[in-house]
PDB file of N, CA, C, O and CB in Angstrom:
ATOM      1  N   UNK A   1      55.108 -62.705  29.818  1.00  0.00           N
ATOM      2  CA  UNK A   1      54.420 -61.603  30.472  1.00  0.00           C
ATOM      3  C   UNK A   1      53.746 -62.121  31.722  1.00  0.00           C
ATOM      4  O   UNK A   1      53.242 -63.243  31.756  1.00  0.00           O
ATOM      5  CB  UNK A   1      53.394 -60.942  29.527  1.00  0.00           C
ATOM      6  N   UNK A   2      53.742 -61.312  32.718  1.00  0.00           N
ATOM      7  CA  UNK A   2      53.146 -61.652  33.985  1.00  0.00           C
ATOM      8  C   UNK A   2      51.625 -61.729  33.846  1.00  0.00           C
ATOM      9  O   UNK A   2      51.023 -60.933  33.125  1.00  0.00           O
ATOM     10  CB  UNK A   2      53.545 -60.632  35.054  1.00  0.00           C
ATOM     11  N   UNK A   3      51.007 -62.686  34.535  1.00  0.00           N
ATOM     12  CA  UNK A   3      49.550 -62.835  34.460  1.00  0.00           C
ATOM     13  C   UNK A   3      48.838 -61.625  35.048  1.00  0.00           C
ATOM     14  O   UNK A   3      47.716 -61.308  34.652  1.00  0.00           O
ATOM     15  CB  UNK A   3      49.106 -64.104  35.188  1.00  0.00           C
ATOM     16  N   UNK A   4      49.485 -60.952  35.988  1.00  0.00           N
ATOM     17  CA  UNK A   4      48.863 -59.775  36.580  1.00  0.00           C
ATOM     18  C   UNK A   4      48.747 -58.626  35.589  1.00  0.00           C
ATOM     19  O   UNK A   4      47.903 -57.745  35.755  1.00  0.00           O
ATOM     20  CB  UNK A   4      49.648 -59.329  37.790  1.00  0.00           C
ATOM     21  N   UNK A   5      49.581 -58.628  34.568  1.00  0.00           N
ATOM     22  CA  UNK A   5      49.582 -57.528  33.602  1.00  0.00           C
ATOM     23  C   UNK A   5      48.971 -57.945  32.268  1.00  0.00           C
ATOM     24  O   UNK A   5      49.260 -57.344  31.233  1.00  0.00           O
ATOM     25  CB  UNK A   5      51.003 -57.023  33.382  1.00  0.00           C
ATOM     26  N   UNK A   6      48.150 -58.946  32.292  1.00  0.00           N
ATOM     27  CA  UNK A   6      47.548 -59.418  31.044  1.00  0.00           C
ATOM     28  C   UNK A   6      46.543 -58.416  30.472  1.00  0.00           C
ATOM     29  O   UNK A   6      46.169 -58.517  29.303  1.00  0.00           O
ATOM     30  CB  UNK A   6      46.862 -60.759  31.274  1.00  0.00           C
ATOM     31  N   UNK A   7      46.110 -57.467  31.272  1.00  0.00           N
ATOM     32  CA  UNK A   7      45.178 -56.448  30.784  1.00  0.00           C
ATOM     33  C   UNK A   7      45.816 -55.551  29.726  1.00  0.00           C
ATOM     34  O   UNK A   7      45.100 -54.849  29.013  1.00  0.00           O
ATOM     35  CB  UNK A   7      44.675 -55.598  31.944  1.00  0.00           C
ATOM     36  N   UNK A   8      47.129 -55.555  29.607  1.00  0.00           N
ATOM     37  CA  UNK A   8      47.797 -54.716  28.610  1.00  0.00           C
ATOM     38  C   UNK A   8      47.486 -55.155  27.186  1.00  0.00           C
ATOM     39  O   UNK A   8      47.688 -54.393  26.241  1.00  0.00           O
ATOM     40  CB  UNK A   8      49.297 -54.736  28.833  1.00  0.00           C
ATOM     41  N   UNK A   9      46.996 -56.376  27.030  1.00  0.00           N
ATOM     42  CA  UNK A   9      46.587 -56.842  25.703  1.00  0.00           C
ATOM     43  C   UNK A   9      45.384 -56.056  25.185  1.00  0.00           C
ATOM     44  O   UNK A   9      45.079 -56.100  23.994  1.00  0.00           O
ATOM     45  CB  UNK A   9      46.257 -58.338  25.742  1.00  0.00           C
ATOM     46  N   UNK A  10      44.700 -55.336  26.080  1.00  0.00           N
ATOM     47  CA  UNK A  10      43.585 -54.494  25.646  1.00  0.00           C
ATOM     48  C   UNK A  10      44.037 -53.421  24.657  1.00  0.00           C
ATOM     49  O   UNK A  10      43.225 -52.920  23.878  1.00  0.00           O
ATOM     50  CB  UNK A  10      42.922 -53.838  26.854  1.00  0.00           C
ATOM     51  N   UNK A  11      45.305 -53.067  24.678  1.00  0.00           N
ATOM     52  CA  UNK A  11      45.825 -52.031  23.786  1.00  0.00           C
ATOM     53  C   UNK A  11      45.747 -52.455  22.319  1.00  0.00           C
ATOM     54  O   UNK A  11      45.846 -51.614  21.426  1.00  0.00           O
ATOM     55  CB  UNK A  11      47.268 -51.698  24.154  1.00  0.00           C
ATOM     56  N   UNK A  12      45.575 -53.731  22.069  1.00  0.00           N
ATOM     57  CA  UNK A  12      45.455 -54.204  20.686  1.00  0.00           C
ATOM     58  C   UNK A  12      44.071 -53.945  20.086  1.00  0.00           C
ATOM     59  O   UNK A  12      43.926 -53.924  18.864  1.00  0.00           O
ATOM     60  CB  UNK A  12      45.761 -55.685  20.624  1.00  0.00           C
ATOM     61  N   UNK A  13      43.069 -53.751  20.918  1.00  0.00           N
ATOM     62  CA  UNK A  13      41.704 -53.582  20.405  1.00  0.00           C
ATOM     63  C   UNK A  13      41.553 -52.416  19.427  1.00  0.00           C
ATOM     64  O   UNK A  13      40.995 -52.617  18.348  1.00  0.00           O
ATOM     65  CB  UNK A  13      40.759 -53.384  21.554  1.00  0.00           C
ATOM     66  N   UNK A  14      42.021 -51.211  19.749  1.00  0.00           N
ATOM     67  CA  UNK A  14      41.874 -50.122  18.770  1.00  0.00           C
ATOM     68  C   UNK A  14      42.649 -50.375  17.479  1.00  0.00           C
ATOM     69  O   UNK A  14      42.176 -50.042  16.393  1.00  0.00           O
ATOM     70  CB  UNK A  14      42.334 -48.813  19.381  1.00  0.00           C
ATOM     71  N   UNK A  15      43.824 -50.955  17.597  1.00  0.00           N
ATOM     72  CA  UNK A  15      44.611 -51.248  16.391  1.00  0.00           C
ATOM     73  C   UNK A  15      43.907 -52.276  15.517  1.00  0.00           C
ATOM     74  O   UNK A  15      43.875 -52.148  14.293  1.00  0.00           O
ATOM     75  CB  UNK A  15      46.012 -51.753  16.771  1.00  0.00           C
ATOM     76  N   UNK A  16      43.348 -53.288  16.152  1.00  0.00           N
ATOM     77  CA  UNK A  16      42.587 -54.281  15.385  1.00  0.00           C
ATOM     78  C   UNK A  16      41.334 -53.659  14.776  1.00  0.00           C
ATOM     79  O   UNK A  16      40.926 -54.021  13.672  1.00  0.00           O
ATOM     80  CB  UNK A  16      42.201 -55.471  16.280  1.00  0.00           C
ATOM     81  N   UNK A  17      40.734 -52.728  15.496  1.00  0.00           N
ATOM     82  CA  UNK A  17      39.554 -52.049  14.970  1.00  0.00           C
ATOM     83  C   UNK A  17      39.854 -51.296  13.692  1.00  0.00           C
ATOM     84  O   UNK A  17      39.039 -51.275  12.770  1.00  0.00           O
ATOM     85  CB  UNK A  17      38.997 -51.101  15.999  1.00  0.00           C
ATOM     86  N   UNK A  18      41.019 -50.680  13.634  1.00  0.00           N
ATOM     87  CA  UNK A  18      41.382 -49.942  12.430  1.00  0.00           C
ATOM     88  C   UNK A  18      41.893 -50.888  11.345  1.00  0.00           C
ATOM     89  O   UNK A  18      41.482 -50.785  10.190  1.00  0.00           O
ATOM     90  CB  UNK A  18      42.443 -48.882  12.753  1.00  0.00           C
ATOM     91  N   UNK A  19      42.787 -51.808  11.710  1.00  0.00           N
ATOM     92  CA  UNK A  19      43.415 -52.672  10.695  1.00  0.00           C
ATOM     93  C   UNK A  19      42.460 -53.710  10.115  1.00  0.00           C
ATOM     94  O   UNK A  19      42.532 -54.022   8.927  1.00  0.00           O
ATOM     95  CB  UNK A  19      44.609 -53.379  11.293  1.00  0.00           C
ATOM     96  N   UNK A  20      41.580 -54.239  10.932  1.00  0.00           N
ATOM     97  CA  UNK A  20      40.659 -55.281  10.463  1.00  0.00           C
ATOM     98  C   UNK A  20      39.295 -54.697  10.124  1.00  0.00           C
ATOM     99  O   UNK A  20      38.695 -55.052   9.109  1.00  0.00           O
ATOM    100  CB  UNK A  20      40.507 -56.380  11.523  1.00  0.00           C
ATOM    101  N   UNK A  21      38.813 -53.806  10.969  1.00  0.00           N
ATOM    102  CA  UNK A  21      37.463 -53.287  10.789  1.00  0.00           C
ATOM    103  C   UNK A  21      37.322 -52.279   9.664  1.00  0.00           C
ATOM    104  O   UNK A  21      36.307 -52.270   8.968  1.00  0.00           O
ATOM    105  CB  UNK A  21      37.006 -52.667  12.044  1.00  0.00           C
ATOM    106  N   UNK A  22      38.313 -51.436   9.475  1.00  0.00           N
ATOM    107  CA  UNK A  22      38.197 -50.384   8.463  1.00  0.00           C
ATOM    108  C   UNK A  22      38.001 -50.931   7.053  1.00  0.00           C
ATOM    109  O   UNK A  22      37.143 -50.416   6.336  1.00  0.00           O
ATOM    110  CB  UNK A  22      39.425 -49.512   8.493  1.00  0.00           C
ATOM    111  N   UNK A  23      38.745 -51.945   6.614  1.00  0.00           N
ATOM    112  CA  UNK A  23      38.471 -52.473   5.274  1.00  0.00           C
ATOM    113  C   UNK A  23      37.082 -53.090   5.136  1.00  0.00           C
ATOM    114  O   UNK A  23      36.479 -53.051   4.063  1.00  0.00           O
ATOM    115  CB  UNK A  23      39.506 -53.502   4.918  1.00  0.00           C
ATOM    116  N   UNK A  24      36.588 -53.652   6.218  1.00  0.00           N
ATOM    117  CA  UNK A  24      35.239 -54.231   6.177  1.00  0.00           C
ATOM    118  C   UNK A  24      34.163 -53.149   6.125  1.00  0.00           C
ATOM    119  O   UNK A  24      33.185 -53.271   5.388  1.00  0.00           O
ATOM    120  CB  UNK A  24      35.010 -55.129   7.396  1.00  0.00           C
ATOM    121  N   UNK A  25      34.351 -52.094   6.909  1.00  0.00           N
ATOM    122  CA  UNK A  25      33.381 -50.996   6.945  1.00  0.00           C
ATOM    123  C   UNK A  25      33.422 -50.211   5.640  1.00  0.00           C
ATOM    124  O   UNK A  25      32.401 -49.679   5.204  1.00  0.00           O
ATOM    125  CB  UNK A  25      33.660 -50.059   8.140  1.00  0.00           C
ATOM    126  N   UNK A  26      34.586 -50.136   5.018  1.00  0.00           N
ATOM    127  CA  UNK A  26      34.733 -49.370   3.788  1.00  0.00           C
ATOM    128  C   UNK A  26      33.878 -49.947   2.656  1.00  0.00           C
ATOM    129  O   UNK A  26      33.496 -49.222   1.737  1.00  0.00           O
ATOM    130  CB  UNK A  26      36.198 -49.332   3.368  1.00  0.00           C
ATOM    131  N   UNK A  27      33.585 -51.211   2.715  1.00  0.00           N
ATOM    132  CA  UNK A  27      32.784 -51.847   1.661  1.00  0.00           C
ATOM    133  C   UNK A  27      31.305 -51.472   1.735  1.00  0.00           C
ATOM    134  O   UNK A  27      30.565 -51.703   0.778  1.00  0.00           O
ATOM    135  CB  UNK A  27      32.925 -53.354   1.746  1.00  0.00           C
ATOM    136  N   UNK A  28      30.863 -50.897   2.856  1.00  0.00           N
ATOM    137  CA  UNK A  28      29.438 -50.622   3.035  1.00  0.00           C
ATOM    138  C   UNK A  28      28.976 -49.371   2.299  1.00  0.00           C
ATOM    139  O   UNK A  28      27.830 -49.320   1.852  1.00  0.00           O
ATOM    140  CB  UNK A  28      29.127 -50.481   4.500  1.00  0.00           C
ATOM    141  N   UNK A  29      29.828 -48.365   2.158  1.00  0.00           N
ATOM    142  CA  UNK A  29      29.484 -47.115   1.470  1.00  0.00           C
ATOM    143  C   UNK A  29      28.211 -46.495   2.033  1.00  0.00           C
ATOM    144  O   UNK A  29      27.330 -46.071   1.286  1.00  0.00           O
ATOM    145  CB  UNK A  29      29.317 -47.363  -0.027  1.00  0.00           C
ATOM    146  N   UNK A  30      28.127 -46.447   3.359  1.00  0.00           N
ATOM    147  CA  UNK A  30      26.971 -45.864   4.033  1.00  0.00           C
ATOM    148  C   UNK A  30      27.354 -44.515   4.644  1.00  0.00           C
ATOM    149  O   UNK A  30      28.532 -44.191   4.789  1.00  0.00           O
ATOM    150  CB  UNK A  30      26.430 -46.824   5.124  1.00  0.00           C
ATOM    151  N   UNK A  31      26.338 -43.746   4.994  1.00  0.00           N
ATOM    152  CA  UNK A  31      26.524 -42.451   5.637  1.00  0.00           C
ATOM    153  C   UNK A  31      25.737 -42.417   6.933  1.00  0.00           C
ATOM    154  O   UNK A  31      24.642 -42.972   7.023  1.00  0.00           O
ATOM    155  CB  UNK A  31      26.089 -41.297   4.704  1.00  0.00           C
ATOM    156  N   UNK A  32      26.300 -41.766   7.929  1.00  0.00           N
ATOM    157  CA  UNK A  32      25.606 -41.518   9.190  1.00  0.00           C
ATOM    158  C   UNK A  32      25.522 -40.017   9.382  1.00  0.00           C
ATOM    159  O   UNK A  32      26.517 -39.371   9.711  1.00  0.00           O
ATOM    160  CB  UNK A  32      26.332 -42.205  10.397  1.00  0.00           C
ATOM    161  N   UNK A  33      24.362 -39.473   9.182  1.00  0.00           N
ATOM    162  CA  UNK A  33      24.194 -38.029   9.300  1.00  0.00           C
ATOM    163  C   UNK A  33      25.002 -37.254   8.286  1.00  0.00           C
ATOM    164  O   UNK A  33      25.454 -36.146   8.577  1.00  0.00           O
ATOM    165  CB  UNK A  33      24.568 -37.585  10.672  1.00  0.00           C
ATOM    166  N   UNK A  34      25.194 -37.800   7.115  1.00  0.00           N
ATOM    167  CA  UNK A  34      25.950 -37.131   6.071  1.00  0.00           C
ATOM    168  C   UNK A  34      27.448 -37.346   6.161  1.00  0.00           C
ATOM    169  O   UNK A  34      28.200 -36.827   5.336  1.00  0.00           O
ATOM    170  CB  UNK A  34      25.666 -35.683   6.108  1.00  0.00           C
ATOM    171  N   UNK A  35      27.890 -38.108   7.156  1.00  0.00           N
ATOM    172  CA  UNK A  35      29.313 -38.389   7.336  1.00  0.00           C
ATOM    173  C   UNK A  35      29.564 -39.833   6.906  1.00  0.00           C
ATOM    174  O   UNK A  35      28.824 -40.730   7.310  1.00  0.00           O
ATOM    175  CB  UNK A  35      29.764 -38.151   8.827  1.00  0.00           C
ATOM    176  N   UNK A  36      30.587 -40.071   6.101  1.00  0.00           N
ATOM    177  CA  UNK A  36      30.865 -41.448   5.680  1.00  0.00           C
ATOM    178  C   UNK A  36      31.115 -42.370   6.872  1.00  0.00           C
ATOM    179  O   UNK A  36      31.758 -41.983   7.848  1.00  0.00           O
ATOM    180  CB  UNK A  36      32.070 -41.478   4.746  1.00  0.00           C
ATOM    181  N   UNK A  37      30.602 -43.581   6.779  1.00  0.00           N
ATOM    182  CA  UNK A  37      30.715 -44.541   7.869  1.00  0.00           C
ATOM    183  C   UNK A  37      32.169 -44.848   8.199  1.00  0.00           C
ATOM    184  O   UNK A  37      32.499 -45.072   9.364  1.00  0.00           O
ATOM    185  CB  UNK A  37      29.982 -45.822   7.518  1.00  0.00           C
ATOM    186  N   UNK A  38      33.032 -44.864   7.212  1.00  0.00           N
ATOM    187  CA  UNK A  38      34.442 -45.135   7.466  1.00  0.00           C
ATOM    188  C   UNK A  38      35.054 -44.068   8.373  1.00  0.00           C
ATOM    189  O   UNK A  38      35.837 -44.395   9.264  1.00  0.00           O
ATOM    190  CB  UNK A  38      35.213 -45.212   6.148  1.00  0.00           C
ATOM    191  N   UNK A  39      34.708 -42.802   8.157  1.00  0.00           N
ATOM    192  CA  UNK A  39      35.217 -41.723   9.001  1.00  0.00           C
ATOM    193  C   UNK A  39      34.703 -41.872  10.427  1.00  0.00           C
ATOM    194  O   UNK A  39      35.451 -41.683  11.386  1.00  0.00           O
ATOM    195  CB  UNK A  39      34.814 -40.353   8.429  1.00  0.00           C
ATOM    196  N   UNK A  40      33.424 -42.211  10.564  1.00  0.00           N
ATOM    197  CA  UNK A  40      32.845 -42.429  11.889  1.00  0.00           C
ATOM    198  C   UNK A  40      33.558 -43.588  12.580  1.00  0.00           C
ATOM    199  O   UNK A  40      33.829 -43.516  13.778  1.00  0.00           O
ATOM    200  CB  UNK A  40      31.325 -42.710  11.786  1.00  0.00           C
ATOM    201  N   UNK A  41      33.863 -44.647  11.848  1.00  0.00           N
ATOM    202  CA  UNK A  41      34.548 -45.817  12.398  1.00  0.00           C
ATOM    203  C   UNK A  41      35.949 -45.446  12.903  1.00  0.00           C
ATOM    204  O   UNK A  41      36.337 -45.828  14.007  1.00  0.00           O
ATOM    205  CB  UNK A  41      34.643 -46.930  11.335  1.00  0.00           C
ATOM    206  N   UNK A  42      36.693 -44.708  12.097  1.00  0.00           N
ATOM    207  CA  UNK A  42      38.059 -44.346  12.477  1.00  0.00           C
ATOM    208  C   UNK A  42      38.058 -43.401  13.675  1.00  0.00           C
ATOM    209  O   UNK A  42      38.877 -43.561  14.579  1.00  0.00           O
ATOM    210  CB  UNK A  42      38.793 -43.697  11.292  1.00  0.00           C
ATOM    211  N   UNK A  43      37.164 -42.430  13.701  1.00  0.00           N
ATOM    212  CA  UNK A  43      37.074 -41.529  14.856  1.00  0.00           C
ATOM    213  C   UNK A  43      36.670 -42.320  16.099  1.00  0.00           C
ATOM    214  O   UNK A  43      37.174 -42.055  17.190  1.00  0.00           O
ATOM    215  CB  UNK A  43      36.055 -40.382  14.585  1.00  0.00           C
ATOM    216  N   UNK A  44      35.773 -43.278  15.945  1.00  0.00           N
ATOM    217  CA  UNK A  44      35.390 -44.132  17.071  1.00  0.00           C
ATOM    218  C   UNK A  44      36.565 -44.941  17.592  1.00  0.00           C
ATOM    219  O   UNK A  44      36.706 -45.113  18.803  1.00  0.00           O
ATOM    220  CB  UNK A  44      34.265 -45.066  16.665  1.00  0.00           C
ATOM    221  N   UNK A  45      37.404 -45.438  16.705  1.00  0.00           N
ATOM    222  CA  UNK A  45      38.590 -46.191  17.128  1.00  0.00           C
ATOM    223  C   UNK A  45      39.586 -45.294  17.852  1.00  0.00           C
ATOM    224  O   UNK A  45      40.228 -45.723  18.811  1.00  0.00           O
ATOM    225  CB  UNK A  45      39.265 -46.850  15.919  1.00  0.00           C
ATOM    226  N   UNK A  46      39.717 -44.062  17.402  1.00  0.00           N
ATOM    227  CA  UNK A  46      40.612 -43.117  18.081  1.00  0.00           C
ATOM    228  C   UNK A  46      40.085 -42.816  19.483  1.00  0.00           C
ATOM    229  O   UNK A  46      40.861 -42.770  20.437  1.00  0.00           O
ATOM    230  CB  UNK A  46      40.753 -41.804  17.263  1.00  0.00           C
ATOM    231  N   UNK A  47      38.784 -42.610  19.614  1.00  0.00           N
ATOM    232  CA  UNK A  47      38.201 -42.374  20.937  1.00  0.00           C
ATOM    233  C   UNK A  47      38.306 -43.613  21.816  1.00  0.00           C
ATOM    234  O   UNK A  47      38.533 -43.508  23.022  1.00  0.00           O
ATOM    235  CB  UNK A  47      36.737 -41.949  20.806  1.00  0.00           C
ATOM    236  N   UNK A  48      38.139 -44.790  21.209  1.00  0.00           N
ATOM    237  CA  UNK A  48      38.272 -46.033  21.964  1.00  0.00           C
ATOM    238  C   UNK A  48      39.704 -46.194  22.467  1.00  0.00           C
ATOM    239  O   UNK A  48      39.921 -46.752  23.542  1.00  0.00           O
ATOM    240  CB  UNK A  48      37.866 -47.243  21.097  1.00  0.00           C
ATOM    241  N   UNK A  49      40.679 -45.713  21.705  1.00  0.00           N
ATOM    242  CA  UNK A  49      42.071 -45.768  22.143  1.00  0.00           C
ATOM    243  C   UNK A  49      42.257 -44.997  23.444  1.00  0.00           C
ATOM    244  O   UNK A  49      42.931 -45.472  24.358  1.00  0.00           O
ATOM    245  CB  UNK A  49      42.999 -45.207  21.058  1.00  0.00           C
ATOM    246  N   UNK A  50      41.665 -43.819  23.529  1.00  0.00           N
ATOM    247  CA  UNK A  50      41.772 -43.025  24.759  1.00  0.00           C
ATOM    248  C   UNK A  50      41.132 -43.748  25.933  1.00  0.00           C
ATOM    249  O   UNK A  50      41.685 -43.760  27.033  1.00  0.00           O
ATOM    250  CB  UNK A  50      41.117 -41.650  24.572  1.00  0.00           C
ATOM    251  N   UNK A  51      39.982 -44.345  25.711  1.00  0.00           N
ATOM    252  CA  UNK A  51      39.306 -45.077  26.777  1.00  0.00           C
ATOM    253  C   UNK A  51      40.085 -46.297  27.229  1.00  0.00           C
ATOM    254  O   UNK A  51      40.201 -46.555  28.427  1.00  0.00           O
ATOM    255  CB  UNK A  51      37.937 -45.496  26.325  1.00  0.00           C
ATOM    256  N   UNK A  52      40.617 -47.045  26.279  1.00  0.00           N
ATOM    257  CA  UNK A  52      41.388 -48.247  26.620  1.00  0.00           C
ATOM    258  C   UNK A  52      42.660 -47.868  27.372  1.00  0.00           C
ATOM    259  O   UNK A  52      43.025 -48.532  28.342  1.00  0.00           O
ATOM    260  CB  UNK A  52      41.741 -49.051  25.345  1.00  0.00           C
ATOM    261  N   UNK A  53      43.331 -46.817  26.938  1.00  0.00           N
ATOM    262  CA  UNK A  53      44.544 -46.395  27.638  1.00  0.00           C
ATOM    263  C   UNK A  53      44.226 -45.904  29.049  1.00  0.00           C
ATOM    264  O   UNK A  53      45.034 -46.094  29.958  1.00  0.00           O
ATOM    265  CB  UNK A  53      45.257 -45.294  26.846  1.00  0.00           C
ATOM    266  N   UNK A  54      43.080 -45.285  29.248  1.00  0.00           N
ATOM    267  CA  UNK A  54      42.681 -44.856  30.592  1.00  0.00           C
ATOM    268  C   UNK A  54      42.422 -46.064  31.484  1.00  0.00           C
ATOM    269  O   UNK A  54      42.788 -46.056  32.659  1.00  0.00           O
ATOM    270  CB  UNK A  54      41.426 -43.963  30.528  1.00  0.00           C
ATOM    271  N   UNK A  55      41.796 -47.099  30.938  1.00  0.00           N
ATOM    272  CA  UNK A  55      41.552 -48.324  31.709  1.00  0.00           C
ATOM    273  C   UNK A  55      42.869 -49.000  32.055  1.00  0.00           C
ATOM    274  O   UNK A  55      43.055 -49.444  33.189  1.00  0.00           O
ATOM    275  CB  UNK A  55      40.645 -49.296  30.922  1.00  0.00           C
ATOM    276  N   UNK A  56      43.781 -49.086  31.103  1.00  0.00           N
ATOM    277  CA  UNK A  56      45.086 -49.703  31.365  1.00  0.00           C
ATOM    278  C   UNK A  56      45.843 -48.909  32.427  1.00  0.00           C
ATOM    279  O   UNK A  56      46.469 -49.493  33.312  1.00  0.00           O
ATOM    280  CB  UNK A  56      45.922 -49.792  30.064  1.00  0.00           C
ATOM    281  N   UNK A  57      45.790 -47.608  32.343  1.00  0.00           N
ATOM    282  CA  UNK A  57      46.470 -46.774  33.329  1.00  0.00           C
ATOM    283  C   UNK A  57      45.860 -46.957  34.717  1.00  0.00           C
ATOM    284  O   UNK A  57      46.580 -46.964  35.716  1.00  0.00           O
ATOM    285  CB  UNK A  57      46.407 -45.301  32.915  1.00  0.00           C
ATOM    286  N   UNK A  58      44.560 -47.101  34.783  1.00  0.00           N
ATOM    287  CA  UNK A  58      43.906 -47.299  36.081  1.00  0.00           C
ATOM    288  C   UNK A  58      44.246 -48.664  36.672  1.00  0.00           C
ATOM    289  O   UNK A  58      44.343 -48.802  37.892  1.00  0.00           O
ATOM    290  CB  UNK A  58      42.386 -47.155  35.940  1.00  0.00           C
ATOM    291  N   UNK A  59      44.425 -49.661  35.834  1.00  0.00           N
ATOM    292  CA  UNK A  59      44.728 -51.004  36.311  1.00  0.00           C
ATOM    293  C   UNK A  59      46.211 -51.209  36.604  1.00  0.00           C
ATOM    294  O   UNK A  59      46.576 -52.139  37.323  1.00  0.00           O
ATOM    295  CB  UNK A  59      44.271 -52.018  35.299  1.00  0.00           C
ATOM    296  N   UNK A  60      47.066 -50.354  36.056  1.00  0.00           N
ATOM    297  CA  UNK A  60      48.498 -50.525  36.197  1.00  0.00           C
ATOM    298  C   UNK A  60      48.934 -50.113  37.597  1.00  0.00           C
ATOM    299  O   UNK A  60      48.648 -49.001  38.041  1.00  0.00           O
ATOM    300  CB  UNK A  60      49.250 -49.712  35.132  1.00  0.00           C
ATOM    301  N   UNK A  61      49.615 -50.997  38.277  1.00  0.00           N
ATOM    302  CA  UNK A  61      50.054 -50.696  39.634  1.00  0.00           C
ATOM    303  C   UNK A  61      51.298 -49.815  39.666  1.00  0.00           C
ATOM    304  O   UNK A  61      51.663 -49.315  40.730  1.00  0.00           O
ATOM    305  CB  UNK A  61      50.322 -51.977  40.379  1.00  0.00           C
ATOM    306  N   UNK A  62      51.956 -49.613  38.526  1.00  0.00           N
ATOM    307  CA  UNK A  62      53.145 -48.767  38.468  1.00  0.00           C
ATOM    308  C   UNK A  62      52.811 -47.322  38.127  1.00  0.00           C
ATOM    309  O   UNK A  62      53.689 -46.463  38.203  1.00  0.00           O
ATOM    310  CB  UNK A  62      54.120 -49.314  37.453  1.00  0.00           C
ATOM    311  N   UNK A  63      51.572 -47.030  37.755  1.00  0.00           N
ATOM    312  CA  UNK A  63      51.235 -45.648  37.406  1.00  0.00           C
ATOM    313  C   UNK A  63      51.117 -44.820  38.687  1.00  0.00           C
ATOM    314  O   UNK A  63      50.660 -45.321  39.714  1.00  0.00           O
ATOM    315  CB  UNK A  63      49.908 -45.588  36.584  1.00  0.00           C
ATOM    316  N   UNK A  64      51.531 -43.547  38.620  1.00  0.00           N
ATOM    317  CA  UNK A  64      51.466 -42.714  39.825  1.00  0.00           C
ATOM    318  C   UNK A  64      50.024 -42.422  40.215  1.00  0.00           C
ATOM    319  O   UNK A  64      49.186 -42.111  39.368  1.00  0.00           O
ATOM    320  CB  UNK A  64      52.224 -41.402  39.610  1.00  0.00           C
ATOM    321  N   UNK A  65      49.754 -42.526  41.488  1.00  0.00           N
ATOM    322  CA  UNK A  65      48.415 -42.227  42.023  1.00  0.00           C
ATOM    323  C   UNK A  65      48.363 -40.782  42.454  1.00  0.00           C
ATOM    324  O   UNK A  65      49.350 -40.237  42.948  1.00  0.00           O
ATOM    325  CB  UNK A  65      48.059 -43.158  43.213  1.00  0.00           C
ATOM    326  N   UNK A  66      47.215 -40.160  42.268  1.00  0.00           N
ATOM    327  CA  UNK A  66      47.052 -38.755  42.657  1.00  0.00           C
ATOM    328  C   UNK A  66      46.303 -38.670  43.955  1.00  0.00           C
ATOM    329  O   UNK A  66      46.061 -37.573  44.457  1.00  0.00           O
ATOM    330  CB  UNK A  66      46.322 -37.955  41.572  1.00  0.00           C
TER     331      UNK A  66
END
């Protein structure tokens, strides 16, 4: 992979958050405002996916500019 495109590795962060973080968070059995912490964690990872993809798209020189 080209060094200029090394930012694409950021796409692994949300996947790692779900695959590694979810089993760890599941052991806590805590609630945030009546919502299970695991649900909050997964929704946060989904939102983080959108943010990371927006950053990758902004950094990508092949994406169309408006």
